[in-house]
BALOBA-1460 file (C-alpha; in Angstrom, 3 decimals):
// residues 389
<rec num="1" residu="m" x="-2.100" y="-26.283" z="19.587"/>
<rec num="2" residu="s" x="-0.857" y="-25.202" z="16.110"/>
<rec num="3" residu="e" x="-2.815" y="-25.975" z="12.852"/>
<rec num="4" residu="v" x="-1.820" y="-26.141" z="9.377"/>
<rec num="5" residu="v" x="-4.075" y="-24.317" z="6.842"/>
<rec num="6" residu="g" x="-3.845" y="-24.639" z="3.222"/>
<rec num="7" residu="i" x="-5.224" y="-21.441" z="1.300"/>
<rec num="8" residu="k" x="-4.730" y="-19.950" z="-2.153"/>
<rec num="9" residu="s" x="-2.990" y="-16.728" z="-2.159"/>
<rec num="10" residu="n" x="-1.703" y="-14.270" z="-4.659"/>
<rec num="11" residu="k" x="1.675" y="-12.951" z="-4.924"/>
<rec num="12" residu="a" x="3.382" y="-10.405" z="-7.366"/>
<rec num="13" residu="f" x="6.879" y="-10.311" z="-8.618"/>
<rec num="14" residu="k" x="8.224" y="-6.982" z="-9.755"/>
<rec num="15" residu="f" x="10.802" y="-6.769" z="-12.420"/>
<rec num="16" residu="r" x="12.514" y="-4.102" z="-14.515"/>
<rec num="17" residu="i" x="11.894" y="-4.385" z="-18.127"/>
<rec num="18" residu="y" x="13.949" y="-2.841" z="-21.208"/>
<rec num="19" residu="p" x="11.417" y="-2.490" z="-24.166"/>
<rec num="20" residu="n" x="12.908" y="-1.130" z="-27.271"/>
<rec num="21" residu="a" x="11.948" y="1.989" z="-29.164"/>
<rec num="22" residu="s" x="9.101" y="0.459" z="-31.045"/>
<rec num="23" residu="q" x="7.914" y="-1.544" z="-28.019"/>
<rec num="24" residu="q" x="7.912" y="1.794" z="-25.844"/>
<rec num="25" residu="t" x="5.773" y="3.369" z="-28.510"/>
<rec num="26" residu="l" x="3.457" y="0.663" z="-28.455"/>
<rec num="27" residu="i" x="3.327" y="0.810" z="-24.599"/>
<rec num="28" residu="a" x="2.545" y="4.464" z="-24.765"/>
<rec num="29" residu="k" x="-0.178" y="3.882" z="-27.186"/>
<rec num="30" residu="t" x="-1.774" y="1.213" z="-24.742"/>
<rec num="31" residu="f" x="-1.465" y="3.673" z="-21.892"/>
<rec num="32" residu="g" x="-3.446" y="6.270" z="-23.945"/>
<rec num="33" residu="c" x="-5.949" y="3.671" z="-25.252"/>
<rec num="34" residu="v" x="-6.742" y="2.427" z="-21.745"/>
<rec num="35" residu="r" x="-7.297" y="5.963" z="-20.394"/>
<rec num="36" residu="f" x="-9.486" y="6.872" z="-23.232"/>
<rec num="37" residu="i" x="-11.623" y="3.833" z="-23.252"/>
<rec num="38" residu="y" x="-12.068" y="4.356" z="-19.474"/>
<rec num="39" residu="n" x="-12.902" y="7.970" z="-19.894"/>
<rec num="40" residu="r" x="-15.124" y="7.309" z="-22.638"/>
<rec num="41" residu="m" x="-17.265" y="4.378" z="-20.975"/>
<rec num="42" residu="l" x="-17.467" y="6.513" z="-17.867"/>
<rec num="43" residu="s" x="-18.855" y="9.475" z="-19.766"/>
<rec num="44" residu="d" x="-21.370" y="7.384" z="-21.661"/>
<rec num="45" residu="r" x="-22.575" y="5.708" z="-18.466"/>
<rec num="46" residu="i" x="-23.094" y="9.135" z="-16.942"/>
<rec num="47" residu="e" x="-24.921" y="10.567" z="-19.905"/>
<rec num="48" residu="y" x="-27.040" y="7.431" z="-20.260"/>
<rec num="49" residu="y" x="-28.053" y="7.580" z="-16.516"/>
<rec num="50" residu="e" x="-28.918" y="11.370" z="-16.893"/>
<rec num="51" residu="l" x="-31.279" y="10.459" z="-19.612"/>
<rec num="52" residu="t" x="-32.853" y="7.173" z="-18.665"/>
<rec num="53" residu="g" x="-32.217" y="6.832" z="-14.926"/>
<rec num="54" residu="k" x="-30.833" y="3.379" z="-15.957"/>
<rec num="55" residu="r" x="-27.101" y="1.804" z="-15.828"/>
<rec num="56" residu="l" x="-25.551" y="1.222" z="-19.406"/>
<rec num="57" residu="n" x="-23.701" y="-1.923" z="-19.767"/>
<rec num="58" residu="n" x="-21.231" y="-0.969" z="-22.429"/>
<rec num="59" residu="t" x="-18.025" y="-2.633" z="-23.378"/>
<rec num="60" residu="p" x="-14.691" y="-1.753" z="-25.092"/>
<rec num="61" residu="a" x="-15.620" y="-3.885" z="-28.083"/>
<rec num="62" residu="k" x="-18.428" y="-1.289" z="-28.945"/>
<rec num="63" residu="y" x="-16.109" y="1.246" z="-29.689"/>
<rec num="64" residu="k" x="-13.625" y="-0.366" z="-31.877"/>
<rec num="65" residu="k" x="-15.620" y="0.248" z="-35.016"/>
<rec num="66" residu="e" x="-15.790" y="3.952" z="-34.363"/>
<rec num="67" residu="f" x="-12.162" y="4.237" z="-33.227"/>
<rec num="68" residu="e" x="-10.239" y="1.523" z="-35.019"/>
<rec num="69" residu="w" x="-6.835" y="2.658" z="-33.464"/>
<rec num="70" residu="l" x="-8.112" y="0.708" z="-30.291"/>
<rec num="71" residu="k" x="-7.332" y="-2.506" z="-32.489"/>
<rec num="72" residu="e" x="-3.633" y="-1.628" z="-32.254"/>
<rec num="73" residu="v" x="-3.153" y="-2.461" z="-28.686"/>
<rec num="74" residu="d" x="-3.879" y="-5.395" z="-26.337"/>
<rec num="75" residu="s" x="-7.675" y="-6.067" z="-26.125"/>
<rec num="76" residu="l" x="-7.250" y="-7.562" z="-22.476"/>
<rec num="77" residu="a" x="-5.846" y="-4.233" z="-21.483"/>
<rec num="78" residu="l" x="-8.833" y="-2.454" z="-22.718"/>
<rec num="79" residu="a" x="-10.943" y="-5.368" z="-20.823"/>
<rec num="80" residu="n" x="-9.164" y="-4.694" z="-17.690"/>
<rec num="81" residu="a" x="-9.967" y="-0.873" z="-18.096"/>
<rec num="82" residu="q" x="-13.779" y="-1.905" z="-18.070"/>
<rec num="83" residu="l" x="-13.319" y="-4.026" z="-15.083"/>
<rec num="84" residu="n" x="-11.508" y="-1.205" z="-13.284"/>
<rec num="85" residu="l" x="-14.519" y="0.998" z="-14.182"/>
<rec num="86" residu="n" x="-17.088" y="-1.455" z="-12.626"/>
<rec num="87" residu="k" x="-15.036" y="-2.008" z="-9.548"/>
<rec num="88" residu="a" x="-14.973" y="1.899" z="-8.932"/>
<rec num="89" residu="y" x="-18.804" y="1.916" z="-9.275"/>
<rec num="90" residu="r" x="-19.206" y="-0.978" z="-6.859"/>
<rec num="91" residu="n" x="-16.724" y="0.770" z="-4.283"/>
<rec num="92" residu="h" x="-18.919" y="3.893" z="-4.773"/>
<rec num="93" residu="f" x="-22.253" y="2.015" z="-4.041"/>
<rec num="94" residu="r" x="-20.835" y="0.072" z="-1.223"/>
<rec num="95" residu="d" x="-19.337" y="3.422" z="0.477"/>
<rec num="96" residu="k" x="-20.535" y="6.757" z="-0.610"/>
<rec num="97" residu="a" x="-17.824" y="8.426" z="0.931"/>
<rec num="98" residu="i" x="-15.276" y="7.010" z="-1.632"/>
<rec num="99" residu="g" x="-16.986" y="9.263" z="-4.138"/>
<rec num="100" residu="s" x="-18.034" y="8.441" z="-7.730"/>
<rec num="101" residu="p" x="-15.547" y="7.279" z="-10.475"/>
<rec num="102" residu="k" x="-13.351" y="10.054" z="-11.573"/>
<rec num="103" residu="f" x="-11.943" y="10.634" z="-15.004"/>
<rec num="104" residu="k" x="-8.382" y="9.926" z="-15.664"/>
<rec num="105" residu="s" x="-6.011" y="12.510" z="-16.471"/>
<rec num="106" residu="k" x="-3.389" y="12.241" z="-19.248"/>
<rec num="107" residu="k" x="-0.864" y="14.497" z="-17.172"/>
<rec num="108" residu="s" x="-1.050" y="11.789" z="-14.217"/>
<rec num="109" residu="n" x="2.349" y="10.296" z="-13.402"/>
<rec num="110" residu="h" x="0.964" y="6.867" z="-12.689"/>
<rec num="111" residu="q" x="0.698" y="5.152" z="-16.047"/>
<rec num="112" residu="s" x="0.214" y="1.511" z="-16.244"/>
<rec num="113" residu="y" x="-2.099" y="-1.274" z="-17.811"/>
<rec num="114" residu="t" x="-2.836" y="-4.929" z="-17.061"/>
<rec num="115" residu="t" x="-3.016" y="-7.813" z="-19.453"/>
<rec num="116" residu="n" x="-4.295" y="-11.519" z="-18.460"/>
<rec num="117" residu="y" x="-2.734" y="-14.705" z="-18.911"/>
<rec num="118" residu="v" x="-4.654" y="-16.607" z="-21.548"/>
<rec num="119" residu="s" x="-3.543" y="-19.911" z="-23.335"/>
<rec num="120" residu="g" x="0.000" y="-19.314" z="-23.034"/>
<rec num="121" residu="n" x="0.171" y="-15.698" z="-24.282"/>
<rec num="122" residu="i" x="2.607" y="-14.602" z="-21.580"/>
<rec num="123" residu="r" x="5.849" y="-16.493" z="-20.828"/>
<rec num="124" residu="l" x="9.301" y="-16.025" z="-19.254"/>
<rec num="125" residu="i" x="11.988" y="-17.344" z="-21.443"/>
<rec num="126" residu="d" x="15.808" y="-16.650" z="-21.007"/>
<rec num="127" residu="g" x="15.768" y="-13.160" z="-19.833"/>
<rec num="128" residu="y" x="12.823" y="-12.102" z="-21.953"/>
<rec num="129" residu="i" x="9.100" y="-11.688" z="-20.972"/>
<rec num="130" residu="v" x="6.739" y="-12.649" z="-24.006"/>
<rec num="131" residu="l" x="3.682" y="-10.094" z="-23.786"/>
<rec num="132" residu="p" x="0.689" y="-9.714" z="-26.115"/>
<rec num="133" residu="k" x="1.288" y="-7.284" z="-28.823"/>
<rec num="134" residu="l" x="4.769" y="-6.472" z="-27.674"/>
<rec num="135" residu="k" x="6.362" y="-9.887" z="-28.291"/>
<rec num="136" residu="a" x="9.586" y="-10.562" z="-26.525"/>
<rec num="137" residu="v" x="10.698" y="-7.861" z="-24.098"/>
<rec num="138" residu="r" x="14.130" y="-8.004" z="-22.151"/>
<rec num="139" residu="i" x="13.474" y="-8.263" z="-18.465"/>
<rec num="140" residu="k" x="16.034" y="-8.336" z="-15.477"/>
<rec num="141" residu="q" x="14.640" y="-11.185" z="-13.280"/>
<rec num="142" residu="h" x="16.532" y="-11.061" z="-10.127"/>
<rec num="143" residu="r" x="14.739" y="-13.796" z="-8.397"/>
<rec num="144" residu="d" x="13.315" y="-17.217" z="-9.186"/>
<rec num="145" residu="i" x="9.710" y="-18.154" z="-9.477"/>
<rec num="146" residu="p" x="8.692" y="-21.310" z="-7.831"/>
<rec num="147" residu="d" x="7.248" y="-24.062" z="-10.257"/>
<rec num="148" residu="d" x="4.074" y="-24.233" z="-8.466"/>
<rec num="149" residu="h" x="3.013" y="-20.747" z="-8.999"/>
<rec num="150" residu="k" x="0.174" y="-20.191" z="-11.749"/>
<rec num="151" residu="l" x="0.413" y="-17.027" z="-13.675"/>
<rec num="152" residu="k" x="-2.593" y="-14.844" z="-13.643"/>
<rec num="153" residu="s" x="-1.820" y="-11.427" z="-15.004"/>
<rec num="154" residu="v" x="1.058" y="-8.966" z="-15.805"/>
<rec num="155" residu="t" x="0.816" y="-5.115" z="-15.127"/>
<rec num="156" residu="i" x="3.134" y="-2.860" z="-17.099"/>
<rec num="157" residu="s" x="4.102" y="0.385" z="-15.582"/>
<rec num="158" residu="r" x="6.060" y="3.364" z="-16.467"/>
<rec num="159" residu="t" x="7.687" y="5.716" z="-13.854"/>
<rec num="160" residu="p" x="8.182" y="9.523" z="-14.071"/>
<rec num="161" residu="t" x="11.852" y="8.896" z="-14.659"/>
<rec num="162" residu="g" x="11.059" y="6.664" z="-17.648"/>
<rec num="163" residu="k" x="11.723" y="3.213" z="-16.096"/>
<rec num="164" residu="y" x="9.435" y="0.378" z="-17.072"/>
<rec num="165" residu="y" x="8.397" y="-2.269" z="-14.906"/>
<rec num="166" residu="a" x="6.446" y="-5.581" z="-15.246"/>
<rec num="167" residu="s" x="4.428" y="-6.655" z="-11.996"/>
<rec num="168" residu="i" x="3.721" y="-10.425" z="-12.619"/>
<rec num="169" residu="l" x="0.750" y="-11.723" z="-10.490"/>
<rec num="170" residu="y" x="0.946" y="-15.377" z="-9.557"/>
<rec num="171" residu="e" x="-1.506" y="-17.647" z="-7.736"/>
<rec num="172" residu="y" x="-0.245" y="-20.485" z="-5.500"/>
<rec num="173" residu="e" x="-1.494" y="-22.740" z="-2.530"/>
<rec num="174" residu="s" x="0.094" y="-21.713" z="0.743"/>
<rec num="175" residu="h" x="0.147" y="-23.967" z="3.795"/>
<rec num="176" residu="i" x="0.542" y="-21.725" z="6.781"/>
<rec num="177" residu="e" x="1.155" y="-23.262" z="10.262"/>
<rec num="178" residu="t" x="-0.785" y="-21.040" z="12.722"/>
<rec num="179" residu="v" x="1.391" y="-19.850" z="15.582"/>
<rec num="180" residu="e" x="0.217" y="-20.050" z="19.198"/>
<rec num="181" residu="p" x="0.170" y="-16.510" z="20.500"/>
<rec num="182" residu="e" x="2.902" y="-16.196" z="23.228"/>
<rec num="183" residu="r" x="4.763" y="-13.098" z="22.335"/>
<rec num="184" residu="f" x="2.731" y="-9.927" z="22.278"/>
<rec num="185" residu="l" x="4.017" y="-6.558" z="20.955"/>
<rec num="186" residu="g" x="2.203" y="-3.173" z="21.126"/>
<rec num="187" residu="l" x="3.160" y="-0.533" z="18.508"/>
<rec num="188" residu="d" x="2.083" y="3.193" z="18.813"/>
<rec num="189" residu="y" x="2.314" y="5.598" z="16.034"/>
<rec num="190" residu="s" x="4.885" y="8.448" z="16.523"/>
<rec num="191" residu="m" x="5.357" y="11.310" z="14.124"/>
<rec num="192" residu="t" x="9.002" y="11.440" z="14.332"/>
<rec num="193" residu="e" x="9.918" y="7.945" z="15.180"/>
<rec num="194" residu="l" x="7.232" y="6.114" z="13.131"/>
<rec num="195" residu="i" x="6.558" y="3.615" z="15.925"/>
<rec num="196" residu="v" x="7.411" y="2.947" z="19.632"/>
<rec num="197" residu="s" x="7.063" y="-0.503" z="20.978"/>
<rec num="198" residu="s" x="5.729" y="-1.816" z="24.189"/>
<rec num="199" residu="d" x="9.388" y="-2.852" z="24.815"/>
<rec num="200" residu="g" x="10.387" y="0.727" z="24.654"/>
<rec num="201" residu="i" x="12.347" y="0.574" z="21.321"/>
<rec num="202" residu="k" x="11.903" y="3.409" z="18.901"/>
<rec num="203" residu="a" x="11.882" y="2.756" z="15.264"/>
<rec num="204" residu="g" x="14.273" y="5.861" z="14.499"/>
<rec num="205" residu="y" x="12.712" y="6.728" z="11.096"/>
<rec num="206" residu="p" x="15.382" y="8.817" z="9.190"/>
<rec num="207" residu="r" x="12.676" y="11.179" z="7.743"/>
<rec num="208" residu="y" x="14.025" y="10.730" z="4.007"/>
<rec num="209" residu="y" x="11.629" y="13.264" z="2.468"/>
<rec num="210" residu="r" x="13.046" y="15.935" z="5.271"/>
<rec num="211" residu="q" x="16.640" y="15.027" z="4.325"/>
<rec num="212" residu="a" x="16.192" y="15.644" z="0.463"/>
<rec num="213" residu="l" x="13.893" y="18.604" z="1.059"/>
<rec num="214" residu="k" x="16.707" y="21.316" z="0.765"/>
<rec num="215" residu="k" x="17.739" y="19.681" z="-2.547"/>
<rec num="216" residu="l" x="14.440" y="19.205" z="-3.949"/>
<rec num="217" residu="k" x="13.670" y="23.071" z="-3.356"/>
<rec num="218" residu="r" x="16.702" y="23.977" z="-5.318"/>
<rec num="219" residu="e" x="16.092" y="21.619" z="-8.344"/>
<rec num="220" residu="q" x="12.469" y="22.750" z="-8.162"/>
<rec num="221" residu="r" x="13.494" y="26.539" z="-8.444"/>
<rec num="222" residu="k" x="15.410" y="25.534" z="-11.453"/>
<rec num="223" residu="l" x="12.695" y="23.801" z="-13.071"/>
<rec num="224" residu="s" x="10.613" y="27.171" z="-12.648"/>
<rec num="225" residu="g" x="12.958" y="29.059" z="-14.594"/>
<rec num="226" residu="c" x="12.899" y="26.801" z="-17.580"/>
<rec num="227" residu="d" x="10.904" y="27.302" z="-20.597"/>
<rec num="228" residu="k" x="7.837" y="24.943" z="-20.782"/>
<rec num="229" residu="a" x="8.799" y="23.687" z="-24.198"/>
<rec num="230" residu="s" x="12.425" y="23.407" z="-23.790"/>
<rec num="231" residu="r" x="14.423" y="20.040" z="-23.830"/>
<rec num="232" residu="n" x="16.299" y="21.485" z="-20.441"/>
<rec num="233" residu="r" x="13.104" y="21.570" z="-18.702"/>
<rec num="234" residu="n" x="12.358" y="17.925" z="-19.490"/>
<rec num="235" residu="k" x="15.784" y="17.000" z="-18.281"/>
<rec num="236" residu="q" x="15.289" y="18.936" z="-15.020"/>
<rec num="237" residu="r" x="11.718" y="17.399" z="-14.631"/>
<rec num="238" residu="i" x="13.445" y="14.027" z="-14.936"/>
<rec num="239" residu="k" x="15.983" y="14.877" z="-12.348"/>
<rec num="240" residu="i" x="13.457" y="16.072" z="-9.856"/>
<rec num="241" residu="a" x="11.388" y="12.819" z="-10.357"/>
<rec num="242" residu="g" x="14.590" y="10.691" z="-9.652"/>
<rec num="243" residu="l" x="14.900" y="12.547" z="-6.335"/>
<rec num="244" residu="h" x="11.347" y="11.639" z="-5.410"/>
<rec num="245" residu="e" x="11.799" y="8.069" z="-6.680"/>
<rec num="246" residu="k" x="15.136" y="7.780" z="-4.503"/>
<rec num="247" residu="v" x="13.010" y="8.915" z="-1.332"/>
<rec num="248" residu="a" x="10.379" y="6.347" z="-2.055"/>
<rec num="249" residu="n" x="12.698" y="3.521" z="-2.597"/>
<rec num="250" residu="q" x="14.623" y="4.474" z="0.620"/>
<rec num="251" residu="r" x="11.318" y="4.582" z="2.689"/>
<rec num="252" residu="k" x="10.072" y="1.089" z="1.158"/>
<rec num="253" residu="d" x="13.422" y="-0.404" z="2.108"/>
<rec num="254" residu="f" x="13.378" y="0.933" z="5.631"/>
<rec num="255" residu="l" x="9.815" y="-0.247" z="6.236"/>
<rec num="256" residu="h" x="10.225" y="-3.550" z="4.565"/>
<rec num="257" residu="k" x="13.251" y="-4.380" z="6.970"/>
<rec num="258" residu="l" x="11.472" y="-3.008" z="9.886"/>
<rec num="259" residu="s" x="8.245" y="-4.976" z="9.603"/>
<rec num="260" residu="r" x="10.267" y="-8.112" z="8.922"/>
<rec num="261" residu="q" x="12.096" y="-7.433" z="12.012"/>
<rec num="262" residu="i" x="8.860" y="-7.232" z="13.919"/>
<rec num="263" residu="t" x="7.272" y="-10.172" z="12.323"/>
<rec num="264" residu="n" x="10.254" y="-12.309" z="13.387"/>
<rec num="265" residu="a" x="10.018" y="-10.995" z="17.014"/>
<rec num="266" residu="a" x="6.521" y="-11.184" z="17.829"/>
<rec num="267" residu="d" x="3.482" y="-13.637" z="17.292"/>
<rec num="268" residu="v" x="0.805" y="-10.915" z="17.784"/>
<rec num="269" residu="v" x="1.344" y="-7.431" z="16.859"/>
<rec num="270" residu="c" x="-1.288" y="-4.764" z="18.266"/>
<rec num="271" residu="i" x="-1.621" y="-1.486" z="16.672"/>
<rec num="272" residu="e" x="-4.321" y="1.520" z="16.555"/>
<rec num="273" residu="d" x="-6.703" y="1.578" z="13.406"/>
<rec num="274" residu="l" x="-5.679" y="5.208" z="12.358"/>
<rec num="275" residu="s" x="-7.025" y="7.335" z="9.466"/>
<rec num="276" residu="m" x="-3.606" y="8.654" z="8.143"/>
<rec num="277" residu="k" x="-5.607" y="10.812" z="5.622"/>
<rec num="278" residu="g" x="-7.576" y="12.558" z="8.502"/>
<rec num="279" residu="m" x="-4.462" y="12.777" z="10.552"/>
<rec num="280" residu="s" x="-2.575" y="14.372" z="7.581"/>
<rec num="281" residu="k" x="-5.056" y="17.117" z="7.305"/>
<rec num="282" residu="a" x="-5.079" y="18.042" z="11.104"/>
<rec num="283" residu="l" x="-2.824" y="20.617" z="12.594"/>
<rec num="284" residu="n" x="-0.545" y="20.956" z="9.236"/>
<rec num="285" residu="f" x="0.863" y="17.494" z="9.789"/>
<rec num="286" residu="g" x="0.460" y="16.567" z="6.214"/>
<rec num="287" residu="k" x="4.264" y="16.506" z="5.251"/>
<rec num="288" residu="s" x="5.250" y="14.579" z="8.397"/>
<rec num="289" residu="v" x="2.561" y="11.903" z="8.102"/>
<rec num="290" residu="s" x="3.039" y="11.347" z="4.350"/>
<rec num="291" residu="d" x="6.825" y="11.374" z="4.960"/>
<rec num="292" residu="n" x="6.969" y="8.258" z="7.217"/>
<rec num="293" residu="g" x="4.453" y="6.176" z="5.266"/>
<rec num="294" residu="f" x="2.803" y="4.494" z="8.472"/>
<rec num="295" residu="g" x="-0.117" y="3.129" z="6.284"/>
<rec num="296" residu="l" x="2.372" y="1.333" z="3.778"/>
<rec num="297" residu="f" x="4.076" y="-0.044" z="6.798"/>
<rec num="298" residu="v" x="0.905" y="-1.585" z="8.329"/>
<rec num="299" residu="s" x="0.137" y="-3.222" z="4.979"/>
<rec num="300" residu="m" x="3.623" y="-4.716" z="4.976"/>
<rec num="301" residu="l" x="3.302" y="-5.926" z="8.641"/>
<rec num="302" residu="e" x="-0.096" y="-7.467" z="8.046"/>
<rec num="303" residu="y" x="0.802" y="-9.540" z="4.843"/>
<rec num="304" residu="k" x="4.170" y="-10.554" z="6.573"/>
<rec num="305" residu="l" x="2.518" y="-11.730" z="9.647"/>
<rec num="306" residu="n" x="-0.230" y="-13.716" z="7.717"/>
<rec num="307" residu="e" x="2.428" y="-15.468" z="5.878"/>
<rec num="308" residu="r" x="3.874" y="-16.698" z="8.943"/>
<rec num="309" residu="g" x="0.615" y="-17.766" z="10.635"/>
<rec num="310" residu="k" x="0.753" y="-14.814" z="12.960"/>
<rec num="311" residu="q" x="-1.832" y="-11.982" z="13.744"/>
<rec num="312" residu="l" x="-2.244" y="-8.240" z="13.625"/>
<rec num="313" residu="v" x="-4.747" y="-6.819" z="16.021"/>
<rec num="314" residu="k" x="-6.143" y="-3.470" z="15.244"/>
<rec num="315" residu="i" x="-7.834" y="-1.541" z="18.197"/>
<rec num="316" residu="d" x="-10.149" y="1.223" z="18.000"/>
<rec num="317" residu="k" x="-8.604" y="4.561" z="17.285"/>
<rec num="318" residu="w" x="-10.790" y="6.184" z="19.901"/>
<rec num="319" residu="f" x="-9.291" y="3.868" z="22.731"/>
<rec num="320" residu="p" x="-7.455" y="6.230" z="25.160"/>
<rec num="321" residu="s" x="-4.073" y="4.616" z="24.846"/>
<rec num="322" residu="s" x="-2.208" y="8.057" z="25.408"/>
<rec num="323" residu="k" x="-4.403" y="8.956" z="28.294"/>
<rec num="324" residu="m" x="-4.351" y="5.911" z="30.136"/>
<rec num="325" residu="c" x="-2.023" y="4.878" z="32.888"/>
<rec num="326" residu="s" x="-0.517" y="1.438" z="31.689"/>
<rec num="327" residu="e" x="-0.040" y="0.714" z="35.643"/>
<rec num="328" residu="c" x="-3.212" y="1.300" z="37.263"/>
<rec num="329" residu="g" x="-5.623" y="2.104" z="34.460"/>
<rec num="330" residu="t" x="-6.556" y="5.847" z="35.401"/>
<rec num="331" residu="v" x="-7.465" y="7.852" z="32.613"/>
<rec num="332" residu="n" x="-6.011" y="11.566" z="32.516"/>
<rec num="333" residu="g" x="-8.592" y="13.307" z="30.303"/>
<rec num="334" residu="s" x="-6.889" y="16.547" z="30.497"/>
<rec num="335" residu="l" x="-3.734" y="15.348" z="28.775"/>
<rec num="336" residu="l" x="-2.301" y="17.713" z="26.183"/>
<rec num="337" residu="l" x="-0.663" y="16.657" z="22.824"/>
<rec num="338" residu="s" x="2.403" y="18.675" z="23.621"/>
<rec num="339" residu="e" x="2.968" y="16.798" z="27.068"/>
<rec num="340" residu="r" x="5.445" y="13.938" z="26.106"/>
<rec num="341" residu="i" x="5.963" y="12.537" z="29.603"/>
<rec num="342" residu="y" x="3.012" y="10.769" z="31.089"/>
<rec num="343" residu="h" x="2.948" y="11.153" z="34.674"/>
<rec num="344" residu="c" x="0.006" y="9.490" z="36.803"/>
<rec num="345" residu="e" x="-1.250" y="11.308" z="39.617"/>
<rec num="346" residu="v" x="-2.764" y="8.238" z="41.390"/>
<rec num="347" residu="c" x="0.012" y="5.643" z="41.167"/>
<rec num="348" residu="g" x="3.032" y="7.853" z="40.509"/>
<rec num="349" residu="n" x="3.621" y="6.010" z="37.215"/>
<rec num="350" residu="t" x="5.962" y="8.224" z="35.052"/>
<rec num="351" residu="f" x="6.553" y="6.926" z="31.476"/>
<rec num="352" residu="d" x="7.548" y="8.396" z="27.957"/>
<rec num="353" residu="r" x="4.078" y="9.078" z="26.572"/>
<rec num="354" residu="d" x="4.446" y="7.043" z="23.352"/>
<rec num="355" residu="h" x="5.768" y="3.958" z="25.427"/>
<rec num="356" residu="n" x="2.984" y="4.119" z="27.871"/>
<rec num="357" residu="a" x="0.462" y="4.223" z="25.017"/>
<rec num="358" residu="s" x="2.273" y="1.093" z="23.275"/>
<rec num="359" residu="i" x="1.707" y="-0.864" z="26.439"/>
<rec num="360" residu="n" x="-1.940" y="0.015" z="26.724"/>
<rec num="361" residu="i" x="-2.203" y="-1.074" z="23.037"/>
<rec num="362" residu="r" x="-0.734" y="-4.210" z="23.682"/>
<rec num="363" residu="n" x="-2.996" y="-5.042" z="26.641"/>
<rec num="364" residu="e" x="-6.064" y="-4.079" z="24.816"/>
<rec num="365" residu="g" x="-5.083" y="-6.005" z="21.658"/>
<rec num="366" residu="a" x="-4.493" y="-9.110" z="23.992"/>
<rec num="367" residu="r" x="-7.925" y="-8.493" z="25.583"/>
<rec num="368" residu="m" x="-9.630" y="-8.365" z="22.175"/>
<rec num="369" residu="l" x="-7.968" y="-11.527" z="20.943"/>
<rec num="370" residu="l" x="-8.968" y="-13.136" z="24.190"/>
<rec num="371" residu="e" x="-12.597" y="-12.478" z="23.512"/>
<rec num="372" residu="t" x="-12.310" y="-13.593" z="19.766"/>
<rec num="373" residu="m" x="-10.693" y="-16.868" z="20.767"/>
<rec num="374" residu="n" x="-13.260" y="-17.046" z="23.717"/>
<rec num="375" residu="r" x="-11.011" y="-19.275" z="25.855"/>
<rec num="376" residu="t" x="-7.890" y="-18.624" z="28.180"/>
<rec num="377" residu="v" x="-6.945" y="-22.508" z="28.619"/>
<rec num="378" residu="g" x="-3.518" y="-23.036" z="26.806"/>
<rec num="379" residu="h" x="-2.973" y="-19.220" z="26.466"/>
<rec num="380" residu="p" x="-1.375" y="-18.189" z="29.810"/>
<rec num="381" residu="e" x="0.252" y="-15.124" z="28.162"/>
<rec num="382" residu="i" x="-3.065" y="-13.772" z="26.997"/>
<rec num="383" residu="a" x="-4.671" y="-14.215" z="30.474"/>
<rec num="384" residu="r" x="-1.649" y="-12.666" z="32.126"/>
<rec num="385" residu="l" x="-1.773" y="-9.584" z="29.971"/>
<rec num="386" residu="c" x="-5.588" y="-9.229" z="30.413"/>
<rec num="387" residu="c" x="-5.438" y="-9.410" z="34.099"/>
<rec num="388" residu="s" x="-2.346" y="-7.206" z="34.496"/>
<rec num="389" residu="h" x="-4.814" y="-4.471" z="35.709"/>
């Protein structure tokens, strides 16, 4: 029986903004000040800990007397830099594998800062967004925002091609009707296709980066021949950044559409909990793994399923989905990665390797869901899948 659950959720709307020359200068100063205060606070904390063995509770306000130019930018942006540093420390202490906080580089392509909504300091008015210090900035608002959404913060970012964006975060109360699990789908990761479903359908990912690689190499060679201080070099750098931006946009568009199609088609989606970072380092697969964006696809799929009251089940990455026969359950421990057709010596089952794996992933995900729900009554599909062997 379905159930309506009311929960508070956050949602960001990303719009392109068009700041004038003076606003661009102030944004650049804010980027620099946020980076400076983050690095300075991190440096002082490291030095203080080495001297005393205790933690230093420093804040951006303590540095404004020594560095008065910090007063020119939004104080909330500096406060968020402190919050980001605190979060980096918490993540490090929770999981040592993450590593200690690192200093931010001036040469980084990712430039952004976040400011918070306080007493009406941020507003959307007739094609403009009013921001602290910046005042009214022209914005291309391509979609409406519901009236019941409560504004929380805005993140201003600049791409390597010189485009500016405002990501506006809202809080809202969503009423999600949970869906009874009837339609199950297993997805197996494929290096070339992105995914193969338990229905035997392949995603057919176009491999956008591979398509653009020839042109990227040609433009990169031109960049290498430019003088470092020349205007031509900067023009060529922006051109290359534009090519990378196009590839990223093509990838996101494909993944958004694919994840929406899967969300509409299934009630429960089962996948393997893979480490893409580890996979990219193995057997020189880095370029192929990075190209298809499987990690981004999973995050898109998860939040879209949650919004519809559906479920994403992640099975253990060590589950032998590729080596197990989906008909009789026999495990072929000697199966090589190069063997793309699975043939079972016991029951004679012959399947495409990835299709066979996706069926096993679906069955295992259904079994795990059954254990979580701790009942089979009213869920015949789960019981059928779990008893298929």
